[in-house]
C-alpha beads as a LAMMPS data file, in Angstrom:
LAMMPS data file: protein, C-alpha beads

220 atoms
219 bonds

1 atom types
1 bond types

-500.0 500.0 xlo xhi
-500.0 500.0 ylo yhi
-500.0 500.0 zlo zhi

Masses

1 110.0

Atoms # bond

1 1 1 -5.939 -17.791 13.228
2 1 1 -5.516 -17.605 9.285
3 1 1 -8.780 -19.467 8.810
4 1 1 -10.711 -17.027 11.043
5 1 1 -9.986 -14.110 8.475
6 1 1 -12.557 -13.361 5.824
7 1 1 -11.779 -14.635 2.302
8 1 1 -10.293 -11.633 0.528
9 1 1 -7.976 -10.558 3.413
10 1 1 -6.912 -14.132 3.765
11 1 1 -6.182 -14.389 0.023
12 1 1 -4.195 -11.226 -0.041
13 1 1 -2.107 -12.372 2.914
14 1 1 -1.383 -15.695 1.331
15 1 1 -0.568 -14.113 -2.027
16 1 1 1.890 -11.666 -0.451
17 1 1 3.678 -14.282 1.506
18 1 1 3.961 -16.671 -1.371
19 1 1 5.388 -14.011 -3.599
20 1 1 7.743 -12.828 -0.966
21 1 1 8.948 -16.402 -0.680
22 1 1 9.598 -16.519 -4.487
23 1 1 11.570 -13.277 -4.343
24 1 1 14.033 -15.196 -2.017
25 1 1 14.909 -17.510 -5.029
26 1 1 18.138 -16.008 -6.543
27 1 1 17.056 -16.855 -10.165
28 1 1 13.505 -15.344 -9.930
29 1 1 14.147 -12.135 -7.810
30 1 1 15.683 -10.091 -10.656
31 1 1 12.743 -10.853 -12.942
32 1 1 10.129 -10.112 -10.267
33 1 1 11.817 -6.751 -9.569
34 1 1 12.274 -5.690 -13.117
35 1 1 8.764 -6.571 -14.252
36 1 1 6.793 -6.348 -10.877
37 1 1 8.177 -3.407 -9.139
38 1 1 7.026 0.058 -9.826
39 1 1 9.552 1.951 -11.854
40 1 1 9.494 5.625 -12.740
41 1 1 7.853 6.792 -15.937
42 1 1 10.005 8.281 -18.806
43 1 1 13.280 6.419 -18.643
44 1 1 14.770 2.973 -18.381
45 1 1 17.186 1.936 -15.787
46 1 1 19.776 -0.918 -15.279
47 1 1 18.225 -3.063 -12.690
48 1 1 20.848 -5.976 -12.514
49 1 1 22.039 -8.818 -14.361
50 1 1 20.917 -12.531 -14.710
51 1 1 22.982 -15.437 -13.538
52 1 1 24.300 -15.670 -17.149
53 1 1 25.507 -12.016 -17.239
54 1 1 22.544 -10.589 -19.324
55 1 1 21.640 -7.017 -18.417
56 1 1 18.166 -6.419 -17.106
57 1 1 16.749 -3.091 -18.123
58 1 1 13.637 -1.884 -16.286
59 1 1 11.088 0.600 -17.223
60 1 1 7.642 1.406 -16.334
61 1 1 4.708 -0.957 -17.355
62 1 1 1.121 -0.242 -16.568
63 1 1 0.564 -3.357 -14.582
64 1 1 3.152 -2.248 -12.061
65 1 1 0.575 -0.066 -10.283
66 1 1 -0.784 -3.293 -9.013
67 1 1 2.112 -5.846 -8.927
68 1 1 4.334 -3.569 -6.879
69 1 1 1.889 -3.988 -3.882
70 1 1 2.814 -7.700 -3.774
71 1 1 6.547 -7.354 -3.597
72 1 1 8.512 -6.650 -0.442
73 1 1 12.025 -5.587 0.500
74 1 1 12.697 -7.798 3.561
75 1 1 11.295 -9.741 6.402
76 1 1 10.602 -6.638 8.476
77 1 1 8.878 -4.976 5.526
78 1 1 6.357 -7.787 4.789
79 1 1 6.173 -8.598 8.395
80 1 1 4.774 -5.034 9.445
81 1 1 2.588 -4.914 6.356
82 1 1 1.052 -8.379 6.792
83 1 1 0.569 -7.735 10.571
84 1 1 -1.403 -4.539 9.534
85 1 1 -3.390 -6.364 6.951
86 1 1 -4.272 -8.972 9.504
87 1 1 -5.236 -6.266 12.064
88 1 1 -7.191 -3.866 9.894
89 1 1 -8.272 -5.924 6.858
90 1 1 -10.572 -8.400 8.627
91 1 1 -12.751 -5.826 10.386
92 1 1 -13.024 -3.589 7.293
93 1 1 -13.845 -6.669 4.982
94 1 1 -16.664 -7.621 7.444
95 1 1 -18.223 -4.156 7.179
96 1 1 -17.674 -3.372 3.406
97 1 1 -18.229 -6.908 2.025
98 1 1 -15.931 -8.789 -0.130
99 1 1 -16.594 -6.858 -3.430
100 1 1 -16.227 -3.258 -1.956
101 1 1 -13.290 -4.363 0.024
102 1 1 -11.443 -5.814 -3.013
103 1 1 -12.198 -2.583 -4.843
104 1 1 -11.031 -0.551 -1.919
105 1 1 -7.700 -2.247 -1.361
106 1 1 -6.631 -2.204 -5.034
107 1 1 -7.932 1.359 -5.488
108 1 1 -5.658 2.500 -2.579
109 1 1 -2.704 0.617 -4.032
110 1 1 -3.287 2.403 -7.401
111 1 1 -3.664 5.844 -5.978
112 1 1 -0.506 5.267 -3.855
113 1 1 1.249 4.271 -6.997
114 1 1 0.042 7.427 -8.888
115 1 1 1.058 9.755 -6.026
116 1 1 4.621 8.219 -5.870
117 1 1 5.047 8.462 -9.570
118 1 1 3.921 12.165 -9.609
119 1 1 6.374 13.041 -6.830
120 1 1 9.153 11.086 -8.583
121 1 1 8.429 12.808 -11.848
122 1 1 8.335 16.294 -10.623
123 1 1 10.814 16.174 -7.638
124 1 1 12.845 12.912 -7.620
125 1 1 13.594 11.913 -11.375
126 1 1 16.478 9.535 -10.252
127 1 1 14.305 7.546 -7.963
128 1 1 14.651 3.763 -8.428
129 1 1 11.839 1.059 -8.083
130 1 1 9.195 1.077 -5.372
131 1 1 7.729 -2.107 -3.801
132 1 1 5.428 -2.963 -0.958
133 1 1 1.739 -3.078 0.073
134 1 1 2.077 0.022 2.351
135 1 1 0.063 2.341 0.309
136 1 1 -2.828 -0.131 0.401
137 1 1 -2.240 -0.591 4.068
138 1 1 -2.485 3.094 4.661
139 1 1 -5.807 3.046 2.966
140 1 1 -7.022 0.233 5.305
141 1 1 -5.746 2.398 8.319
142 1 1 -7.906 5.265 7.158
143 1 1 -10.944 3.095 6.638
144 1 1 -10.412 1.696 10.168
145 1 1 -10.248 5.261 11.477
146 1 1 -13.467 6.181 9.744
147 1 1 -15.386 2.979 10.638
148 1 1 -14.184 2.401 14.097
149 1 1 -13.331 6.015 15.218
150 1 1 -13.417 5.367 18.990
151 1 1 -11.487 2.154 19.040
152 1 1 -8.322 2.552 21.220
153 1 1 -4.990 2.388 19.363
154 1 1 -1.427 3.194 20.193
155 1 1 1.897 3.612 18.337
156 1 1 4.611 1.028 19.429
157 1 1 7.029 3.789 20.375
158 1 1 4.307 5.696 22.043
159 1 1 2.200 3.392 24.204
160 1 1 -0.483 5.811 25.072
161 1 1 -4.082 4.683 24.047
162 1 1 -5.876 6.991 21.819
163 1 1 -9.040 6.754 19.755
164 1 1 -8.551 5.412 16.224
165 1 1 -9.373 8.671 14.403
166 1 1 -6.674 10.412 16.486
167 1 1 -4.160 7.761 15.807
168 1 1 -4.980 7.937 11.906
169 1 1 -4.707 11.716 11.730
170 1 1 -1.432 11.655 13.775
171 1 1 0.159 8.958 11.788
172 1 1 -0.673 10.669 8.383
173 1 1 0.660 14.076 9.704
174 1 1 3.750 12.235 10.553
175 1 1 4.091 10.614 7.196
176 1 1 3.523 14.068 5.717
177 1 1 6.460 15.466 7.860
178 1 1 8.724 12.690 6.803
179 1 1 7.945 13.016 3.161
180 1 1 8.423 16.898 3.074
181 1 1 11.527 16.862 5.248
182 1 1 13.247 13.912 3.496
183 1 1 13.609 11.977 6.691
184 1 1 13.775 8.261 6.005
185 1 1 14.404 9.098 2.206
186 1 1 14.382 5.291 1.452
187 1 1 10.629 5.047 2.365
188 1 1 7.862 6.008 -0.131
189 1 1 6.047 8.376 2.139
190 1 1 4.090 10.020 -0.662
191 1 1 2.814 6.585 -1.618
192 1 1 1.551 6.087 1.843
193 1 1 -0.262 9.449 1.758
194 1 1 -1.716 8.656 -1.704
195 1 1 -3.056 5.410 -0.497
196 1 1 -4.650 7.164 2.537
197 1 1 -6.093 10.040 0.510
198 1 1 -7.340 7.809 -2.223
199 1 1 -9.090 5.484 0.262
200 1 1 -10.676 8.355 2.046
201 1 1 -12.062 9.941 -1.056
202 1 1 -13.450 6.592 -2.088
203 1 1 -15.182 6.133 1.273
204 1 1 -16.724 9.708 0.811
205 1 1 -17.917 8.742 -2.622
206 1 1 -19.555 5.485 -1.583
207 1 1 -21.268 7.370 1.176
208 1 1 -22.616 9.945 -1.197
209 1 1 -20.375 12.714 0.473
210 1 1 -18.935 14.057 -2.951
211 1 1 -20.585 15.970 -5.755
212 1 1 -20.458 12.903 -8.048
213 1 1 -22.805 10.343 -6.365
214 1 1 -22.702 6.468 -6.689
215 1 1 -25.694 4.616 -7.902
216 1 1 -26.123 2.996 -4.466
217 1 1 -25.086 4.834 -1.281
218 1 1 -22.884 2.583 1.143
219 1 1 -24.365 2.997 4.696
220 1 1 -21.653 1.015 6.495

Bonds

1 1 1 2
2 1 2 3
3 1 3 4
4 1 4 5
5 1 5 6
6 1 6 7
7 1 7 8
8 1 8 9
9 1 9 10
10 1 10 11
11 1 11 12
12 1 12 13
13 1 13 14
14 1 14 15
15 1 15 16
16 1 16 17
17 1 17 18
18 1 18 19
19 1 19 20
20 1 20 21
21 1 21 22
22 1 22 23
23 1 23 24
24 1 24 25
25 1 25 26
26 1 26 27
27 1 27 28
28 1 28 29
29 1 29 30
30 1 30 31
31 1 31 32
32 1 32 33
33 1 33 34
34 1 34 35
35 1 35 36
36 1 36 37
37 1 37 38
38 1 38 39
39 1 39 40
40 1 40 41
41 1 41 42
42 1 42 43
43 1 43 44
44 1 44 45
45 1 45 46
46 1 46 47
47 1 47 48
48 1 48 49
49 1 49 50
50 1 50 51
51 1 51 52
52 1 52 53
53 1 53 54
54 1 54 55
55 1 55 56
56 1 56 57
57 1 57 58
58 1 58 59
59 1 59 60
60 1 60 61
61 1 61 62
62 1 62 63
63 1 63 64
64 1 64 65
65 1 65 66
66 1 66 67
67 1 67 68
68 1 68 69
69 1 69 70
70 1 70 71
71 1 71 72
72 1 72 73
73 1 73 74
74 1 74 75
75 1 75 76
76 1 76 77
77 1 77 78
78 1 78 79
79 1 79 80
80 1 80 81
81 1 81 82
82 1 82 83
83 1 83 84
84 1 84 85
85 1 85 86
86 1 86 87
87 1 87 88
88 1 88 89
89 1 89 90
90 1 90 91
91 1 91 92
92 1 92 93
93 1 93 94
94 1 94 95
95 1 95 96
96 1 96 97
97 1 97 98
98 1 98 99
99 1 99 100
100 1 100 101
101 1 101 102
102 1 102 103
103 1 103 104
104 1 104 105
105 1 105 106
106 1 106 107
107 1 107 108
108 1 108 109
109 1 109 110
110 1 110 111
111 1 111 112
112 1 112 113
113 1 113 114
114 1 114 115
115 1 115 116
116 1 116 117
117 1 117 118
118 1 118 119
119 1 119 120
120 1 120 121
121 1 121 122
122 1 122 123
123 1 123 124
124 1 124 125
125 1 125 126
126 1 126 127
127 1 127 128
128 1 128 129
129 1 129 130
130 1 130 131
131 1 131 132
132 1 132 133
133 1 133 134
134 1 134 135
135 1 135 136
136 1 136 137
137 1 137 138
138 1 138 139
139 1 139 140
140 1 140 141
141 1 141 142
142 1 142 143
143 1 143 144
144 1 144 145
145 1 145 146
146 1 146 147
147 1 147 148
148 1 148 149
149 1 149 150
150 1 150 151
151 1 151 152
152 1 152 153
153 1 153 154
154 1 154 155
155 1 155 156
156 1 156 157
157 1 157 158
158 1 158 159
159 1 159 160
160 1 160 161
161 1 161 162
162 1 162 163
163 1 163 164
164 1 164 165
165 1 165 166
166 1 166 167
167 1 167 168
168 1 168 169
169 1 169 170
170 1 170 171
171 1 171 172
172 1 172 173
173 1 173 174
174 1 174 175
175 1 175 176
176 1 176 177
177 1 177 178
178 1 178 179
179 1 179 180
180 1 180 181
181 1 181 182
182 1 182 183
183 1 183 184
184 1 184 185
185 1 185 186
186 1 186 187
187 1 187 188
188 1 188 189
189 1 189 190
190 1 190 191
191 1 191 192
192 1 192 193
193 1 193 194
194 1 194 195
195 1 195 196
196 1 196 197
197 1 197 198
198 1 198 199
199 1 199 200
200 1 200 201
201 1 201 202
202 1 202 203
203 1 203 204
204 1 204 205
205 1 205 206
206 1 206 207
207 1 207 208
208 1 208 209
209 1 209 210
210 1 210 211
211 1 211 212
212 1 212 213
213 1 213 214
214 1 214 215
215 1 215 216
216 1 216 217
217 1 217 218
218 1 218 219
219 1 219 220
């Protein structure tokens, strides 16, 4: 099944799983979190201690807007994200091609990180580190809704088939409600929304739907 996936999706899946397994090594986990997770801008935080008792102080580094998307907080976290990557990534990569798909995935991860950092800066200054590929995954979800709008989908807790575009809009509105209401406060809802909005805008740009036009219009 893994070999049936297109190359970039397969590589992303393998990379996420390998890095998650490295997170399970006690001596590596603190360093991966300190230097790989997305930390708030503006102030350092005590992130833990090494086995020798040395304090690990974490702060924002620019590479974290990419590396955070390869770290996960548990088996369920990575399980859901990798299932979604497997389900949505392959069809989207087939349509966009490897180059555009790679740009799209990491662009969504970056816009998710930026959205999360802005919300943390203005409204949640004491927020800790953020990890997970969910922002990029929400970008893939939006792309799936745009490219396969009539494909039938359903939520696990609401097994009613609906067109993909309805599913995507409903899921995004649900995330917006969770983010504004503070429900599930441990989840980076605005990162999810940032990935979704960033992905949608990039698709509009590639299709020539924005005032700024690409050199080559993407017709897929």
